[in-house]
C-alpha positions as CSV (number, residue, x, y, z in Angstrom):
1,M,38.6,75.1,-83.9
2,T,37.1,71.7,-84.8
3,Q,36.2,70.7,-88.3
4,T,32.7,69.6,-87.2
5,N,31.8,73.3,-86.4
6,A,33.2,74.7,-89.6
7,Q,30.8,75.3,-92.5
8,T,31.6,73.2,-95.5
9,E,30.4,73.3,-99.1
10,S,30.6,70.5,-101.7
11,Y,32.8,71.0,-104.7
12,I,33.8,69.1,-107.8
13,L,37.6,69.3,-108.4
14,F,39.1,69.1,-111.9
15,E,42.5,69.5,-113.4
16,L,43.5,71.9,-116.1
17,A,47.1,72.5,-117.3
18,G,48.5,70.9,-114.1
19,T,46.4,73.1,-111.7
20,T,43.4,72.0,-109.6
21,Y,40.2,74.0,-110.0
22,A,36.8,73.6,-108.3
23,L,33.2,74.3,-109.1
24,K,30.4,74.2,-106.5
25,S,28.6,70.9,-106.8
26,Q,25.2,72.6,-107.0
27,E,26.3,74.4,-110.2
28,V,27.2,71.1,-112.0
29,K,24.4,69.2,-113.7
30,H,26.6,66.2,-114.7
31,M,30.0,65.1,-116.0
32,E,30.7,62.8,-119.0
33,L,33.5,61.7,-121.3
34,V,34.4,64.0,-124.1
35,E,33.0,62.4,-127.2
36,Q,31.6,63.7,-130.5
37,I,31.9,67.5,-130.8
38,T,30.3,69.2,-133.8
39,P,32.2,72.3,-134.9
40,V,30.1,75.4,-135.4
41,P,31.2,78.1,-138.0
42,N,32.3,81.5,-136.7
43,A,32.3,80.4,-133.0
44,P,34.7,82.1,-130.6
45,P,38.1,80.3,-130.6
46,F,37.5,78.7,-127.1
47,V,34.1,77.2,-128.2
48,E,34.9,73.7,-129.6
49,G,31.4,73.4,-131.0
50,V,28.2,71.7,-129.7
51,V,27.6,68.3,-128.1
52,F,24.4,66.3,-127.7
53,S,24.1,65.5,-124.0
54,R,21.1,64.0,-122.3
55,G,18.7,65.2,-124.9
56,Q,20.1,68.7,-125.2
57,V,22.4,70.4,-127.7
58,I,24.9,72.5,-125.6
59,P,28.0,74.6,-126.4
60,A,31.3,73.0,-125.4
61,I,33.9,75.5,-124.1
62,N,37.5,74.4,-124.0
63,L,38.6,75.9,-120.6
64,R,42.3,75.5,-121.6
65,V,41.8,77.9,-124.5
66,R,39.4,80.1,-122.5
67,F,42.1,80.6,-119.9
68,G,44.9,81.1,-122.4
69,F,46.6,77.7,-122.1
70,P,47.7,75.7,-125.2
71,R,45.2,73.3,-126.8
72,Q,45.8,69.6,-126.0
73,E,44.4,66.4,-127.5
74,Y,41.6,64.8,-125.6
75,T,42.4,61.7,-123.6
76,T,40.3,59.0,-121.8
77,R,40.7,61.3,-118.7
78,S,39.3,64.4,-120.5
79,R,35.8,65.3,-119.2
80,L,32.9,67.5,-120.2
81,I,31.5,69.2,-117.1
82,V,27.9,70.4,-117.8
83,V,27.0,73.4,-115.7
84,D,23.9,75.4,-115.2
85,A,24.4,78.9,-116.7
86,G,21.2,80.7,-115.9
87,Q,18.6,79.6,-118.4
88,R,21.0,77.4,-120.5
89,S,23.5,74.6,-120.0
90,V,27.1,74.9,-121.1
91,G,29.8,72.2,-121.2
92,F,33.3,72.9,-119.9
93,I,36.0,70.6,-121.4
94,V,38.7,69.9,-118.8
95,D,41.8,67.7,-118.6
96,S,40.4,65.4,-115.9
97,A,37.7,65.4,-113.2
98,R,36.9,62.7,-110.7
99,E,37.1,64.2,-107.2
100,F,34.4,65.5,-105.0
101,R,35.4,67.3,-101.8
102,N,33.8,69.3,-99.0
103,L,35.8,72.4,-98.5
104,P,35.6,74.2,-95.1
105,A,34.7,77.9,-95.4
106,D,37.7,78.8,-93.4
107,S,40.1,77.2,-95.9
108,I,38.9,79.6,-98.7
109,Q,40.5,83.0,-99.1
110,P,39.5,85.7,-101.6
111,P,41.9,85.9,-104.6
112,N,44.7,88.5,-104.3
113,E,43.9,91.6,-106.3
114,S,46.9,91.2,-108.6
115,I,45.9,87.5,-109.3
116,A,42.2,88.4,-109.9
117,G,43.2,91.1,-112.4
118,L,45.4,88.7,-114.3
119,S,42.9,85.8,-114.3
120,G,40.1,87.8,-115.9
121,K,38.2,87.7,-112.6
122,Y,37.4,84.0,-113.1
123,L,38.3,83.2,-109.5
124,R,35.8,83.2,-106.7
125,G,38.5,82.2,-104.2
126,I,41.5,80.1,-103.4
127,A,41.3,77.1,-101.0
128,I,44.3,75.6,-99.3
129,V,43.7,72.0,-98.2
130,S,46.5,69.8,-96.9
131,E,49.0,72.2,-98.6
132,R,47.2,71.7,-101.9
133,L,46.1,74.9,-103.7
134,I,42.6,74.8,-105.3
135,L,41.3,77.6,-107.4
136,L,37.5,78.1,-107.1
137,L,35.9,79.3,-110.3
138,D,33.1,81.8,-110.7
139,I,31.0,80.3,-113.5
140,K,29.3,83.7,-114.2
141,E,32.7,85.3,-114.9
142,V,34.0,82.4,-116.9
143,L,30.9,82.8,-119.1
144,T,31.2,86.6,-119.5
145,F,32.5,87.3,-123.0
146,A,32.8,90.1,-125.4
147,D,29.3,91.1,-126.7
148,N,29.6,89.3,-130.1
149,E,30.9,86.1,-128.4
150,E,28.0,86.2,-125.9
151,E,25.5,86.5,-128.8
152,K,27.1,83.5,-130.6
153,L,27.0,81.4,-127.5
154,A,23.4,82.2,-126.8
155,V,22.5,81.3,-130.4
156,M,24.3,78.0,-130.1
157,S,22.5,77.2,-126.8
158,S,19.0,78.1,-128.1
159,Q,19.0,76.6,-131.6
160,H,18.2,73.1,-130.5
161,A,16.6,73.7,-127.1
């Protein structure tokens, strides 16, 4: 099979706790450096606060904490990836992000049931490209929280819209 015949989709790759993850490019509005984050009282532990980005106040979710990894100081490589989450924008804080890649559909496999159960169903699939493992995220699942956390996030998103 030739690569030219394989369907491909564009992804933005990012690093988190030594692992490569990917989001569909069409789901990402923009990326920027992690700068001023304003803490919000009573926010879920993985919500660092809100940021002012391109004229909008948006919640900033620390994906390290969301996925159960230890917190880490932000560096010059840390990025805020702003995604479209239905009718609101949300920022994901990641360790680094600077790679765009087209992934052939035949390189993507569904996550194994045992992995999907452990990961909180955040995974849409797993791609293997040149012996490199890339975990494809499902934004909808990443943004599915306990009811009270969902309400708090919605309030943070709409207060300054």
